[in-house]
VOBA-1610 file (N, C-alpha, C; in pm, whole numbers, padded with zeros to 5 digits, always signed):
BEGIN
Met-03183+03825+02381Met-03075+03749+02426Met-03041+03638+02372Ser-03175+03573+02340Ser-03157+03442+02247Ser-03091+03453+02131Val-03141+03539+02071Val-03140+03554+01934Val-02970+03582+01912Phe-02906+03660+01990Phe-02781+03698+01980Phe-02688+03555+02026Val-02710+03472+02087Val-02681+03341+02129Val-02692+03249+02009Val-02803+03254+01945Val-02818+03161+01829Val-02704+03255+01719Leu-02716+03367+01679Leu-02626+03420+01581Leu-02467+03358+01612Val-02428+03361+01738Val-02303+03345+01763Val-02298+03217+01722Leu-02378+03117+01769Leu-02342+02960+01736Leu-02343+02934+01562Val-02448+03008+01502Val-02428+02984+01382Val-02315+03057+01293Ala-02244+03137+01387Ala-02098+03234+01317Ala-01996+03106+01372Ala-02004+03079+01440Ala-01913+02949+01513Ala-01895+02839+01418Val-02017+02779+01397Val-02028+02672+01299Val-01971+02721+01190Val-02011+02839+01104Val-01953+02880+00989Val-01794+02859+00960Val-01759+02927+01075Val-01604+02932+01102Val-01540+02805+01109Val-01595+02719+01181Val-01539+02600+01175Val-01549+02497+01043Gly-01638+02529+00969Gly-01659+02483+00863Gly-01571+02530+00737Leu-01558+02670+00760Leu-01483+02726+00665Leu-01307+02663+00700Leu-01285+02641+00804Leu-01158+02598+00879Leu-01119+02447+00813Ala-01240+02350+00821Ala-01189+02237+00802Ala-01189+02245+00650Leu-01296+02334+00557Leu-01238+02331+00412Leu-01122+02358+00392Ala-01075+02452+00444Ala-00930+02501+00442Ala-00827+02397+00447Val-00846+02345+00579Val-00742+02236+00561Val-00725+02096+00517Thr-00851+02039+00453Thr-00865+01961+00370Thr-00833+02007+00222Gly-00824+02129+00210Gly-00781+02184+00066Gly-00895+02173-00026Arg-01009+02162+00028Arg-01135+02182-00065Arg-01216+02337-00083Gly-01262+02367-00154Gly-01311+02489-00186Gly-01238+02560-00235Gly-01101+02556-00287Gly-01007+02651-00318Gly-00935+02737-00224Phe-00950+02697-00100Phe-00885+02751-00021Phe-00727+02742+00013Ala-00690+02629-00008Ala-00532+02572+00013Ala-00530+02454-00050Ala-00381+02429-00082Ala-00364+02289-00150Ala-00389+02188-00086Pro-00424+02045-00123Pro-00449+01957-00052Pro-00303+01922+00065Leu-00348+01843+00146Leu-00249+01787+00249Leu-00148+01714+00124Ala-00028+01742+00180Ala+00087+01643+00119Ala+00123+01527+00202Asp+00168+01436+00140Asp+00195+01308+00192Asp+00297+01326+00342Pro+00281+01257+00445Pro+00352+01245+00555Pro+00511+01230+00522Val+00592+01297+00622Val+00736+01300+00579Val+00796+01126+00623Arg+00869+01076+00550Arg+00864+00937+00569Arg+01011+00939+00645Leu+00997+00896+00784Leu+01122+00885+00903Leu+01232+00775+00848Leu+01179+00683+00770Leu+01266+00562+00745Leu+01222+00518+00627Pro+01346+00490+00528Pro+01317+00417+00381Pro+01247+00298+00398Pro+01164+00262+00279Pro+01076+00174+00291Pro+01191+00057+00239Val+01142-00086+00308Val+01211-00175+00287Val+01135-00263+00163Leu+01146-00241+00049Leu+01113-00331-00047Leu+01181-00437-00110Leu+01110-00505-00183Leu+01191-00659-00246Leu+01284-00653-00316Pro+01377-00751-00326Pro+01444-00762-00406Pro+01421-00811-00552Pro+01488-00823-00669Pro+01428-00892-00784Pro+01378-01036-00760Asp+01476-01126-00659Asp+01474-01272-00676Asp+01442-01267-00488Pro+01283-01236-00461Pro+01271-01256-00295Pro+01263-01383-00272Ser+01314-01375-00120Ser+01264-01507-00048Ser+01159-01500+00061Ala+01132-01582+00129Ala+01004-01599+00223Ala+01084-01476+00345Ala+01207-01507+00363Ala+01298-01403+00454Ala+01224-01228+00407Asp+01265-01244+00262Asp+01235-01100+00224Asp+01090-01043+00243Val+01015-01162+00204Val+00866-01080+00261Val+00827-01050+00402Asp+00874-01142+00472Asp+00881-01130+00633Asp+00927-00945+00663Arg+01061-00941+00585Arg+01104-00789+00623Arg+01029-00688+00518Leu+00935-00712+00477Leu+00867-00601+00372Leu+00821-00499+00473Arg+00842-00377+00444Arg+00783-00260+00520Arg+00763-00142+00405Phe+00599-00112+00430Phe+00596+00016+00344Phe+00570+00149+00423Ser+00620+00257+00391Ser+00580+00401+00431Ser+00437+00394+00434Pro+00414+00466+00578Pro+00246+00506+00561Pro+00232+00612+00491Gly+00075+00620+00427Gly+00040+00705+00361Gly-00041+00806+00393Leu-00106+00884+00325Leu-00267+00992+00396Leu-00360+00875+00426Arg-00407+00795+00379Arg-00494+00708+00379Arg-00438+00542+00373Gly-00316+00495+00431Gly-00277+00395+00458Gly-00145+00363+00374Tyr-00107+00260+00357Tyr+00033+00230+00304Tyr+00036+00316+00147Arg+00204+00351+00135Arg+00191+00405-00023Arg+00147+00310-00134Met+00058+00361-00217Met+00016+00253-00299Met+00105+00223-00397Asp+00223+00330-00438Asp+00334+00295-00531Asp+00424+00184-00490Gln+00437+00181-00346Gln+00547+00090-00325Gln+00459-00062-00305Val+00327-00066-00256Val+00260-00157-00252Val+00257-00254-00410Asp+00211-00171-00494Asp+00216-00214-00623Asp+00330-00248-00673Glu+00473-00207-00665Glu+00577-00239-00690Glu+00635-00379-00644Ala+00574-00414-00498Ala+00613-00513-00433Ala+00533-00616-00486Leu+00428-00617-00525Leu+00321-00711-00571Leu+00371-00747-00706Gln+00422-00655-00793Gln+00507-00651-00928Gln+00593-00767-00932Val+00695-00730-00804Val+00791-00784-00790Val+00776-00935-00763Leu+00673-00959-00665Leu+00628-01103-00625Leu+00589-01177-00739Ser+00491-01100-00813Ser+00417-01165-00937Ser+00548-01227-01035Val+00659-01154-01056Val+00732-01204-01177Val+00832-01314-01122Ala+00832-01308-00977Ala+00948-01413-00896Ala+00878-01510-00883Leu+00735-01525-00873Leu+00645-01643-00844Leu+00642-01724-01008Ala+00622-01603-01127Ala+00569-01663-01216Ala+00715-01747-01294Glu+00836-01670-01247Glu+00957-01747-01273Glu+00970-01892-01198Arg+00957-01875-01078Arg+00965-02011-01008Arg+00858-02124-01066Asp+00728-02084-01085Asp+00649-02177-01108Asp+00697-02218-01288Ala+00740-02169-01373Ala+00798-02195-01471Ala+00914-02293-01462Glu+00988-02232-01368Glu+01128-02338-01335Glu+01055-02486-01286Ile+00977-02505-01203Ile+00958-02599-01112Ile+00875-02694-01254Ala+00786-02649-01326Ala+00700-02694-01458Ala+00836-02771-01515Arg+00949-02695-01582Arg+01032-02757-01640Arg+01079-02860-01598Leu+01138-02857-01445Leu+01221-02978-01388Leu+01138-03068-01373Arg+01012-03060-01377Arg+00887-03189-01339Arg+00901-03239-01488Ser+00875-03149-01589Ser+00845-03197-01733Ser+01016-03295-01779Arg+01094-03242-01731Arg+01252-03304-01734Arg+01253-03441-01652His+01196-03438-01535His+01241-03568-01449His+01110-03668-01458Gly+01036-03615-01521Gly+00917-03719-01524Gly+00772-03702-01417Val+00789-03589-01329Val+00738-03582-01217Val+00592-03527-01265Ile+00485-03593-01241Ile+00344-03545-01247Ile+00261-03504-01109Ser+00225-03371-01138Ser+00145-03322-01033Ser+00213-03352-00908Gly+00314-03309-00901Gly+00413-03285-00760Gly+00447-03441-00722Thr+00417-03545-00769Thr+00444-03684-00716Thr+00528-03729-00801Ala+00645-03800-00748Ala+00752-03853-00795Ala+00709-03979-00825Arg+00792-04046-00941Arg+00783-04216-00956Arg+00818-04265-00851Asn+00775-04388-00818Asn+00803-04498-00702Asn+00943-04577-00798Pro+01037-04547-00702Pro+01200-04615-00756Pro+01161-04762-00747Glu+01073-04829-00720Glu+01070-04981-00684Glu+01033-05043-00793
//
């Protein structure tokens, strides 16, 4: 009787393992899981983002966190915007004689 119980338990473990492989798409049983359906459109950054735009920034959830393509795009927009602002600040400081963020004393 105990041999029968052991065989049933082994068969159950094998079936559960095969189902796990089928659900995850490994082992050639099925295609991998698709990305979840987006309920709301993502709120990404405009080309010239402000602090309020960054506060409103939302990414669609993905299978293992946020969608990497959306995060990469938002970081690229922020990088370009910050580089342009840094260049503009440097240009204005050099034009008006401001060094290291300190203005000349008017007295």
